[in-house]
Biopython code that builds the backbone (N, CA, C, O; Angstrom):
import numpy as np
from Bio.PDB.StructureBuilder import StructureBuilder

atoms = [
    (1, "UNK", "N", (2.358, -20.309, 23.199)),
    (1, "UNK", "CA", (3.330, -19.290, 23.485)),
    (1, "UNK", "C", (2.704, -17.918, 23.228)),
    (1, "UNK", "O", (2.063, -17.702, 22.199)),
    (2, "UNK", "N", (2.895, -17.009, 24.156)),
    (2, "UNK", "CA", (2.381, -15.656, 23.979)),
    (2, "UNK", "C", (3.207, -14.899, 22.956)),
    (2, "UNK", "O", (4.422, -15.076, 22.868)),
    (3, "UNK", "N", (2.541, -14.057, 22.187)),
    (3, "UNK", "CA", (3.216, -13.283, 21.148)),
    (3, "UNK", "C", (2.505, -11.940, 20.997)),
    (3, "UNK", "O", (1.406, -11.740, 21.515)),
    (4, "UNK", "N", (3.145, -11.038, 20.289)),
    (4, "UNK", "CA", (2.603, -9.711, 20.025)),
    (4, "UNK", "C", (2.618, -9.509, 18.519)),
    (4, "UNK", "O", (3.670, -9.612, 17.888)),
    (5, "UNK", "N", (1.445, -9.219, 17.933)),
    (5, "UNK", "CA", (1.380, -8.990, 16.491)),
    (5, "UNK", "C", (1.032, -7.534, 16.209)),
    (5, "UNK", "O", (0.416, -6.852, 17.028)),
    (6, "UNK", "N", (1.441, -7.077, 15.028)),
    (6, "UNK", "CA", (1.153, -5.703, 14.607)),
    (6, "UNK", "C", (-0.350, -5.500, 14.463)),
    (6, "UNK", "O", (-1.084, -6.384, 14.022)),
    (7, "UNK", "N", (-0.777, -4.306, 14.849)),
    (7, "UNK", "CA", (-2.180, -3.941, 14.646)),
    (7, "UNK", "C", (-2.295, -2.424, 14.558)),
    (7, "UNK", "O", (-1.391, -1.693, 14.963)),
    (8, "UNK", "N", (-3.409, -1.971, 14.030)),
    (8, "UNK", "CA", (-3.772, -0.565, 14.077)),
    (8, "UNK", "C", (-4.816, -0.430, 15.175)),
    (8, "UNK", "O", (-5.768, -1.208, 15.237)),
    (9, "UNK", "N", (-4.635, 0.557, 16.036)),
    (9, "UNK", "CA", (-5.485, 0.724, 17.210)),
    (9, "UNK", "C", (-6.314, 1.997, 17.079)),
    (9, "UNK", "O", (-5.783, 3.071, 16.797)),
    (10, "UNK", "N", (-7.618, 1.862, 17.289)),
    (10, "UNK", "CA", (-8.551, 2.999, 17.299)),
    (10, "UNK", "C", (-9.409, 2.905, 18.554)),
    (10, "UNK", "O", (-9.461, 1.852, 19.191)),
    (11, "UNK", "N", (-10.083, 3.994, 18.916)),
    (11, "UNK", "CA", (-10.969, 3.927, 20.081)),
    (11, "UNK", "C", (-12.085, 2.908, 19.862)),
    (11, "UNK", "O", (-12.540, 2.715, 18.735)),
    (12, "UNK", "N", (-12.519, 2.266, 20.928)),
    (12, "UNK", "CA", (-13.643, 1.335, 20.857)),
    (12, "UNK", "C", (-14.952, 2.048, 21.157)),
    (12, "UNK", "O", (-14.987, 3.266, 21.335)),
    (13, "UNK", "N", (-16.011, 1.283, 21.208)),
    (13, "UNK", "CA", (-17.317, 1.850, 21.542)),
    (13, "UNK", "C", (-17.441, 2.143, 23.026)),
    (13, "UNK", "O", (-18.242, 2.988, 23.428)),
    (14, "UNK", "N", (-16.658, 1.455, 23.843)),
    (14, "UNK", "CA", (-16.699, 1.612, 25.293)),
    (14, "UNK", "C", (-15.305, 1.959, 25.795)),
    (14, "UNK", "O", (-14.317, 1.708, 25.105)),
    (15, "UNK", "N", (-15.216, 2.526, 26.977)),
    (15, "UNK", "CA", (-13.924, 2.947, 27.524)),
    (15, "UNK", "C", (-13.021, 1.769, 27.869)),
    (15, "UNK", "O", (-11.825, 1.963, 28.085)),
    (16, "UNK", "N", (-13.553, 0.572, 27.924)),
    (16, "UNK", "CA", (-12.776, -0.615, 28.292)),
    (16, "UNK", "C", (-12.230, -1.376, 27.096)),
    (16, "UNK", "O", (-11.626, -2.435, 27.267)),
    (17, "UNK", "N", (-12.429, -0.858, 25.878)),
    (17, "UNK", "CA", (-12.020, -1.598, 24.691)),
    (17, "UNK", "C", (-11.373, -0.694, 23.649)),
    (17, "UNK", "O", (-11.507, 0.529, 23.681)),
    (18, "UNK", "N", (-10.672, -1.337, 22.729)),
    (18, "UNK", "CA", (-10.144, -0.688, 21.535)),
    (18, "UNK", "C", (-10.675, -1.436, 20.319)),
    (18, "UNK", "O", (-11.024, -2.613, 20.404)),
    (19, "UNK", "N", (-10.733, -0.744, 19.196)),
    (19, "UNK", "CA", (-10.978, -1.379, 17.902)),
    (19, "UNK", "C", (-9.605, -1.607, 17.284)),
    (19, "UNK", "O", (-8.820, -0.667, 17.163)),
    (20, "UNK", "N", (-9.306, -2.838, 16.891)),
    (20, "UNK", "CA", (-8.009, -3.143, 16.297)),
    (20, "UNK", "C", (-8.196, -3.747, 14.909)),
    (20, "UNK", "O", (-9.214, -4.378, 14.622)),
    (21, "UNK", "N", (-7.205, -3.543, 14.064)),
    (21, "UNK", "CA", (-7.183, -4.146, 12.737)),
    (21, "UNK", "C", (-5.879, -4.907, 12.600)),
    (21, "UNK", "O", (-4.803, -4.371, 12.868)),
    (22, "UNK", "N", (-5.982, -6.177, 12.176)),
    (22, "UNK", "CA", (-4.810, -7.014, 11.935)),
    (22, "UNK", "C", (-4.887, -7.560, 10.516)),
    (22, "UNK", "O", (-5.943, -7.520, 9.885)),
    (23, "UNK", "N", (-3.768, -8.070, 10.019)),
    (23, "UNK", "CA", (-3.741, -8.715, 8.702)),
    (23, "UNK", "C", (-3.981, -10.204, 8.877)),
    (23, "UNK", "O", (-3.455, -10.825, 9.800)),
    (24, "UNK", "N", (-4.784, -10.770, 7.980)),
    (24, "UNK", "CA", (-4.981, -12.223, 7.973)),
    (24, "UNK", "C", (-4.604, -12.749, 6.599)),
    (24, "UNK", "O", (-4.614, -12.003, 5.620)),
    (25, "UNK", "N", (-4.274, -14.024, 6.526)),
    (25, "UNK", "CA", (-3.900, -14.600, 5.233)),
    (25, "UNK", "C", (-5.114, -14.958, 4.398)),
    (25, "UNK", "O", (-5.009, -15.079, 3.178)),
    (26, "UNK", "N", (-6.264, -15.130, 5.031)),
    (26, "UNK", "CA", (-7.442, -15.586, 4.289)),
    (26, "UNK", "C", (-8.321, -14.455, 3.775)),
    (26, "UNK", "O", (-8.897, -14.568, 2.693)),
    (27, "UNK", "N", (-8.433, -13.368, 4.531)),
    (27, "UNK", "CA", (-9.369, -12.324, 4.114)),
    (27, "UNK", "C", (-8.776, -10.924, 4.167)),
    (27, "UNK", "O", (-9.521, -9.944, 4.155)),
    (28, "UNK", "N", (-7.476, -10.809, 4.224)),
    (28, "UNK", "CA", (-6.850, -9.483, 4.286)),
    (28, "UNK", "C", (-7.042, -8.850, 5.650)),
    (28, "UNK", "O", (-7.121, -9.565, 6.649)),
    (29, "UNK", "N", (-7.119, -7.527, 5.722)),
    (29, "UNK", "CA", (-7.286, -6.861, 7.007)),
    (29, "UNK", "C", (-8.633, -7.198, 7.649)),
    (29, "UNK", "O", (-9.665, -7.207, 6.979)),
    (30, "UNK", "N", (-8.608, -7.475, 8.954)),
    (30, "UNK", "CA", (-9.848, -7.711, 9.691)),
    (30, "UNK", "C", (-9.844, -6.832, 10.940)),
    (30, "UNK", "O", (-8.807, -6.646, 11.577)),
    (31, "UNK", "N", (-10.998, -6.303, 11.275)),
    (31, "UNK", "CA", (-11.148, -5.404, 12.423)),
    (31, "UNK", "C", (-12.118, -5.993, 13.420)),
    (31, "UNK", "O", (-13.088, -6.657, 13.056)),
    (32, "UNK", "N", (-11.837, -5.735, 14.693)),
    (32, "UNK", "CA", (-12.703, -6.232, 15.761)),
    (32, "UNK", "C", (-12.410, -5.471, 17.041)),
    (32, "UNK", "O", (-11.421, -4.744, 17.132)),
    (33, "UNK", "N", (-13.277, -5.642, 18.027)),
    (33, "UNK", "CA", (-13.111, -5.002, 19.331)),
    (33, "UNK", "C", (-12.449, -5.972, 20.297)),
    (33, "UNK", "O", (-12.698, -7.177, 20.261)),
    (34, "UNK", "N", (-11.595, -5.424, 21.167)),
    (34, "UNK", "CA", (-10.892, -6.247, 22.136)),
    (34, "UNK", "C", (-10.665, -5.432, 23.412)),
    (34, "UNK", "O", (-10.549, -4.208, 23.365)),
    (35, "UNK", "N", (-10.604, -6.116, 24.536)),
    (35, "UNK", "CA", (-10.344, -5.461, 25.815)),
    (35, "UNK", "C", (-9.008, -4.720, 25.754)),
    (35, "UNK", "O", (-8.041, -5.219, 25.180)),
    (36, "UNK", "N", (-8.961, -3.536, 26.345)),
    (36, "UNK", "CA", (-7.756, -2.695, 26.297)),
    (36, "UNK", "C", (-6.529, -3.371, 26.883)),
    (36, "UNK", "O", (-5.407, -3.045, 26.494)),
    (37, "UNK", "N", (-6.713, -4.301, 27.804)),
    (37, "UNK", "CA", (-5.572, -4.940, 28.460)),
    (37, "UNK", "C", (-4.750, -5.810, 27.505)),
    (37, "UNK", "O", (-3.638, -6.207, 27.852)),
    (38, "UNK", "N", (-5.267, -6.114, 26.320)),
    (38, "UNK", "CA", (-4.562, -6.945, 25.347)),
    (38, "UNK", "C", (-3.863, -6.136, 24.258)),
    (38, "UNK", "O", (-3.351, -6.702, 23.292)),
    (39, "UNK", "N", (-3.841, -4.807, 24.415)),
    (39, "UNK", "CA", (-3.284, -3.931, 23.383)),
    (39, "UNK", "C", (-2.136, -3.109, 23.964)),
    (39, "UNK", "O", (-2.231, -2.589, 25.075)),
    (40, "UNK", "N", (-1.063, -3.000, 23.205)),
    (40, "UNK", "CA", (0.078, -2.162, 23.581)),
    (40, "UNK", "C", (0.327, -1.144, 22.480)),
    (40, "UNK", "O", (0.186, -1.453, 21.296)),
    (41, "UNK", "N", (0.698, 0.065, 22.871)),
    (41, "UNK", "CA", (1.098, 1.099, 21.924)),
    (41, "UNK", "C", (1.927, 2.123, 22.667)),
    (41, "UNK", "O", (1.885, 2.194, 23.895)),
    (42, "UNK", "N", (2.676, 2.914, 21.928)),
    (42, "UNK", "CA", (3.441, 3.991, 22.542)),
    (42, "UNK", "C", (3.143, 5.270, 21.777)),
    (42, "UNK", "O", (2.698, 5.236, 20.630)),
    (43, "UNK", "N", (3.389, 6.371, 22.412)),
    (43, "UNK", "CA", (3.135, 7.646, 21.750)),
    (43, "UNK", "C", (1.711, 8.114, 21.968)),
    (43, "UNK", "O", (1.152, 7.983, 23.057)),
    (44, "UNK", "N", (1.138, 8.663, 20.912)),
    (44, "UNK", "CA", (-0.190, 9.271, 21.001)),
    (44, "UNK", "C", (-1.266, 8.264, 21.350)),
    (44, "UNK", "O", (-1.189, 7.095, 20.972)),
    (45, "UNK", "N", (-2.282, 8.735, 22.086)),
    (45, "UNK", "CA", (-3.446, 7.926, 22.415)),
    (45, "UNK", "C", (-4.209, 7.629, 21.124)),
    (45, "UNK", "O", (-4.302, 8.500, 20.259)),
    (46, "UNK", "N", (-4.759, 6.420, 20.972)),
    (46, "UNK", "CA", (-5.484, 6.083, 19.739)),
    (46, "UNK", "C", (-6.605, 7.077, 19.411)),
    (46, "UNK", "O", (-7.359, 7.501, 20.286)),
    (47, "UNK", "N", (-6.690, 7.431, 18.131)),
    (47, "UNK", "CA", (-7.741, 8.319, 17.648)),
    (47, "UNK", "C", (-8.400, 7.669, 16.433)),
    (47, "UNK", "O", (-8.089, 6.527, 16.094)),
    (48, "UNK", "N", (-9.288, 8.376, 15.791)),
    (48, "UNK", "CA", (-10.031, 7.810, 14.658)),
    (48, "UNK", "C", (-9.135, 7.456, 13.467)),
    (48, "UNK", "O", (-9.490, 6.594, 12.663)),
    (49, "UNK", "N", (-7.984, 8.111, 13.349)),
    (49, "UNK", "CA", (-7.046, 7.780, 12.277)),
    (49, "UNK", "C", (-6.313, 6.479, 12.576)),
    (49, "UNK", "O", (-5.859, 5.795, 11.659)),
    (50, "UNK", "N", (-6.196, 6.138, 13.846)),
    (50, "UNK", "CA", (-5.514, 4.921, 14.253)),
    (50, "UNK", "C", (-4.040, 5.145, 14.521)),
    (50, "UNK", "O", (-3.406, 5.991, 13.891)),
    (51, "UNK", "N", (-3.501, 4.389, 15.452)),
    (51, "UNK", "CA", (-2.073, 4.398, 15.754)),
    (51, "UNK", "C", (-1.563, 2.966, 15.668)),
    (51, "UNK", "O", (-2.318, 2.011, 15.847)),
    (52, "UNK", "N", (-0.274, 2.833, 15.392)),
    (52, "UNK", "CA", (0.325, 1.500, 15.324)),
    (52, "UNK", "C", (0.503, 0.946, 16.727)),
    (52, "UNK", "O", (0.879, 1.669, 17.650)),
    (53, "UNK", "N", (0.233, -0.330, 16.876)),
    (53, "UNK", "CA", (0.372, -0.957, 18.178)),
    (53, "UNK", "C", (0.589, -2.448, 18.045)),
    (53, "UNK", "O", (0.865, -2.964, 16.962)),
    (54, "UNK", "N", (0.459, -3.130, 19.178)),
    (54, "UNK", "CA", (0.611, -4.571, 19.218)),
    (54, "UNK", "C", (-0.552, -5.216, 19.939)),
    (54, "UNK", "O", (-1.062, -4.671, 20.918)),
    (55, "UNK", "N", (-0.972, -6.372, 19.461)),
    (55, "UNK", "CA", (-2.065, -7.134, 20.058)),
    (55, "UNK", "C", (-1.487, -8.402, 20.667)),
    (55, "UNK", "O", (-0.774, -9.148, 19.995)),
    (56, "UNK", "N", (-1.788, -8.649, 21.931)),
    (56, "UNK", "CA", (-1.314, -9.852, 22.614)),
    (56, "UNK", "C", (-2.160, -11.041, 22.173)),
    (56, "UNK", "O", (-3.384, -11.030, 22.302)),
    (57, "UNK", "N", (-1.489, -12.068, 21.651)),
    (57, "UNK", "CA", (-2.155, -13.269, 21.146)),
    (57, "UNK", "C", (-1.388, -14.497, 21.632)),
    (57, "UNK", "O", (-0.325, -14.378, 22.241)),
    (58, "UNK", "N", (-1.938, -15.669, 21.357)),
    (58, "UNK", "CA", (-1.245, -16.919, 21.630)),
    (58, "UNK", "C", (-0.883, -17.546, 20.286)),
    (58, "UNK", "O", (-1.748, -17.751, 19.435)),
    (59, "UNK", "N", (0.392, -17.846, 20.102)),
    (59, "UNK", "CA", (0.855, -18.510, 18.886)),
    (59, "UNK", "C", (0.586, -19.998, 19.020)),
    (59, "UNK", "O", (1.134, -20.653, 19.907)),
    (60, "UNK", "N", (-0.257, -20.537, 18.140)),
    (60, "UNK", "CA", (-0.637, -21.943, 18.200)),
    (60, "UNK", "C", (0.203, -22.828, 17.288)),
    (60, "UNK", "O", (0.541, -23.954, 17.650)),
    (61, "UNK", "N", (0.542, -22.317, 16.098)),
    (61, "UNK", "CA", (1.215, -23.148, 15.109)),
    (61, "UNK", "C", (1.932, -22.261, 14.097)),
    (61, "UNK", "O", (1.409, -21.222, 13.692)),
    (62, "UNK", "N", (3.118, -22.671, 13.694)),
    (62, "UNK", "CA", (3.850, -21.974, 12.647)),
    (62, "UNK", "C", (3.992, -22.875, 11.432)),
    (62, "UNK", "O", (4.440, -24.016, 11.542)),
    (63, "UNK", "N", (3.613, -22.364, 10.290)),
    (63, "UNK", "CA", (3.752, -23.056, 9.017)),
    (63, "UNK", "C", (4.682, -22.224, 8.132)),
    (63, "UNK", "O", (4.990, -21.081, 8.471)),
    (64, "UNK", "N", (5.130, -22.775, 7.010)),
    (64, "UNK", "CA", (6.033, -22.002, 6.143)),
    (64, "UNK", "C", (5.433, -20.686, 5.646)),
    (64, "UNK", "O", (6.155, -19.698, 5.509)),
    (65, "UNK", "N", (4.129, -20.655, 5.375)),
    (65, "UNK", "CA", (3.512, -19.467, 4.795)),
    (65, "UNK", "C", (2.701, -18.621, 5.769)),
    (65, "UNK", "O", (2.356, -17.485, 5.443)),
    (66, "UNK", "N", (2.393, -19.130, 6.930)),
    (66, "UNK", "CA", (1.540, -18.400, 7.863)),
    (66, "UNK", "C", (1.750, -18.913, 9.287)),
    (66, "UNK", "O", (2.425, -19.917, 9.515)),
    (67, "UNK", "N", (1.156, -18.196, 10.232)),
    (67, "UNK", "CA", (1.111, -18.642, 11.629)),
    (67, "UNK", "C", (-0.348, -18.655, 12.067)),
    (67, "UNK", "O", (-1.125, -17.780, 11.687)),
    (68, "UNK", "N", (-0.708, -19.635, 12.855)),
    (68, "UNK", "CA", (-2.055, -19.727, 13.409)),
    (68, "UNK", "C", (-2.009, -19.158, 14.821)),
    (68, "UNK", "O", (-1.224, -19.607, 15.657)),
    (69, "UNK", "N", (-2.868, -18.152, 15.083)),
    (69, "UNK", "CA", (-2.898, -17.521, 16.398)),
    (69, "UNK", "C", (-4.275, -17.667, 17.018)),
    (69, "UNK", "O", (-5.267, -17.886, 16.323)),
    (70, "UNK", "N", (-4.318, -17.543, 18.320)),
    (70, "UNK", "CA", (-5.580, -17.473, 19.046)),
    (70, "UNK", "C", (-5.716, -16.045, 19.555)),
    (70, "UNK", "O", (-4.827, -15.523, 20.228)),
    (71, "UNK", "N", (-6.833, -15.426, 19.227)),
    (71, "UNK", "CA", (-7.086, -14.060, 19.653)),
    (71, "UNK", "C", (-7.398, -14.017, 21.145)),
    (71, "UNK", "O", (-7.732, -15.040, 21.743)),
    (72, "UNK", "N", (-7.289, -12.840, 21.742)),
    (72, "UNK", "CA", (-7.612, -12.716, 23.164)),
    (72, "UNK", "C", (-9.048, -13.153, 23.451)),
    (72, "UNK", "O", (-9.914, -13.056, 22.582)),
    (73, "UNK", "N", (-9.298, -13.632, 24.668)),
    (73, "UNK", "CA", (-10.665, -14.029, 25.022)),
    (73, "UNK", "C", (-11.607, -12.835, 24.931)),
    (73, "UNK", "O", (-11.207, -11.695, 25.169)),
    (74, "UNK", "N", (-12.825, -13.100, 24.595)),
    (74, "UNK", "CA", (-13.899, -12.115, 24.522)),
    (74, "UNK", "C", (-13.700, -11.081, 23.422)),
    (74, "UNK", "O", (-14.335, -10.027, 23.452)),
    (75, "UNK", "N", (-12.821, -11.361, 22.438)),
    (75, "UNK", "CA", (-12.748, -10.456, 21.292)),
    (75, "UNK", "C", (-14.010, -10.690, 20.475)),
    (75, "UNK", "O", (-14.654, -11.733, 20.591)),
    (76, "UNK", "N", (-14.353, -9.724, 19.658)),
    (76, "UNK", "CA", (-15.612, -9.810, 18.912)),
    (76, "UNK", "C", (-15.448, -10.553, 17.586)),
    (76, "UNK", "O", (-16.203, -10.313, 16.643)),
    (77, "UNK", "N", (-14.471, -11.449, 17.510)),
    (77, "UNK", "CA", (-14.181, -12.180, 16.282)),
    (77, "UNK", "C", (-13.911, -13.637, 16.625)),
    (77, "UNK", "O", (-13.689, -13.977, 17.787)),
    (78, "UNK", "N", (-13.931, -14.488, 15.620)),
    (78, "UNK", "CA", (-13.603, -15.906, 15.835)),
    (78, "UNK", "C", (-12.273, -16.010, 16.573)),
    (78, "UNK", "O", (-11.420, -15.132, 16.445)),
    (79, "UNK", "N", (-12.098, -17.058, 17.328)),
    (79, "UNK", "CA", (-10.942, -17.124, 18.213)),
    (79, "UNK", "C", (-9.619, -17.448, 17.530)),
    (79, "UNK", "O", (-8.566, -17.080, 18.051)),
    (80, "UNK", "N", (-9.632, -18.128, 16.376)),
    (80, "UNK", "CA", (-8.383, -18.493, 15.704)),
    (80, "UNK", "C", (-8.305, -17.859, 14.322)),
    (80, "UNK", "O", (-9.276, -17.851, 13.566)),
    (81, "UNK", "N", (-7.114, -17.323, 14.009)),
    (81, "UNK", "CA", (-6.909, -16.614, 12.751)),
    (81, "UNK", "C", (-5.525, -16.962, 12.211)),
    (81, "UNK", "O", (-4.572, -17.106, 12.976)),
    (82, "UNK", "N", (-5.421, -17.095, 10.893)),
    (82, "UNK", "CA", (-4.126, -17.276, 10.235)),
    (82, "UNK", "C", (-3.592, -15.901, 9.861)),
    (82, "UNK", "O", (-4.291, -15.102, 9.238)),
    (83, "UNK", "N", (-2.352, -15.631, 10.245)),
    (83, "UNK", "CA", (-1.735, -14.339, 9.952)),
    (83, "UNK", "C", (-0.419, -14.555, 9.211)),
    (83, "UNK", "O", (0.210, -15.604, 9.356)),
    (84, "UNK", "N", (0.004, -13.562, 8.411)),
    (84, "UNK", "CA", (1.294, -13.666, 7.733)),
    (84, "UNK", "C", (2.434, -13.785, 8.747)),
    (84, "UNK", "O", (2.341, -13.268, 9.861)),
    (85, "UNK", "N", (3.494, -14.461, 8.357)),
    (85, "UNK", "CA", (4.634, -14.665, 9.270)),
    (85, "UNK", "C", (5.278, -13.361, 9.703)),
    (85, "UNK", "O", (5.872, -13.298, 10.779)),
    (86, "UNK", "N", (5.169, -12.295, 8.869)),
    (86, "UNK", "CA", (5.785, -11.016, 9.223)),
    (86, "UNK", "C", (4.897, -10.139, 10.118)),
    (86, "UNK", "O", (5.200, -8.963, 10.319)),
    (87, "UNK", "N", (3.817, -10.693, 10.650)),
    (87, "UNK", "CA", (2.913, -9.941, 11.523)),
    (87, "UNK", "C", (3.452, -9.733, 12.922)),
    (87, "UNK", "O", (2.979, -8.859, 13.649)),
    (88, "UNK", "N", (4.438, -10.527, 13.303)),
    (88, "UNK", "CA", (4.922, -10.502, 14.681)),
    (88, "UNK", "C", (5.882, -9.334, 14.905)),
    (88, "UNK", "O", (6.713, -9.018, 14.053)),
    (89, "UNK", "N", (5.749, -8.710, 16.054)),
    (89, "UNK", "CA", (6.667, -7.643, 16.429)),
    (89, "UNK", "C", (7.945, -8.261, 16.992)),
    (89, "UNK", "O", (7.924, -9.380, 17.504)),
    (90, "UNK", "N", (9.032, -7.547, 16.897)),
    (90, "UNK", "CA", (10.335, -8.042, 17.363)),
    (90, "UNK", "C", (10.265, -8.461, 18.826)),
    (90, "UNK", "O", (9.568, -7.838, 19.627)),
    (91, "UNK", "N", (10.979, -9.498, 19.162)),
    (91, "UNK", "CA", (11.086, -10.008, 20.542)),
    (91, "UNK", "C", (9.777, -10.528, 21.086)),
    (91, "UNK", "O", (9.610, -10.595, 22.304)),
    (92, "UNK", "N", (8.836, -10.900, 20.227)),
    (92, "UNK", "CA", (7.552, -11.390, 20.750)),
    (92, "UNK", "C", (7.385, -12.898, 20.589)),
    (92, "UNK", "O", (6.418, -13.463, 21.101)),
    (93, "UNK", "N", (8.301, -13.559, 19.891)),
    (93, "UNK", "CA", (8.158, -15.013, 19.697)),
    (93, "UNK", "C", (9.182, -15.753, 20.486)),
    (93, "UNK", "O", (9.219, -16.983, 20.450)),
]
sb = StructureBuilder()
sb.init_structure("model")
sb.init_model(0)
sb.init_chain("A")
sb.init_seg("    ")
for serial, (resi, resn, name, xyz) in enumerate(atoms, 1):
    if name == "N":
        sb.init_residue(resn, " ", resi, " ")
    sb.init_atom(name, np.array(xyz, "f"), 0.0, 1.0, " ", f" {name:<3s}", serial, name[0])
structure = sb.get_structure()
């Protein structure tokens, strides 16, 4: 199932990507690069301070303490990550 999780969005190294930071249950905040088409935000364009946004992911499994998600293809990080249950944005599950 497709879902949208909270992230902080910053400019990427290339015009086709953003740098995003998400929360994980195993290692705290993690940052990686992802194609711009998988990121949503409103308001100001991302800058070095970062703006709040959403990252499109696939929800694989829900457990009492966490959810297992699959990151977008070609992200610069491992494909599956455990995130806190409160990471999801409203109306995304």
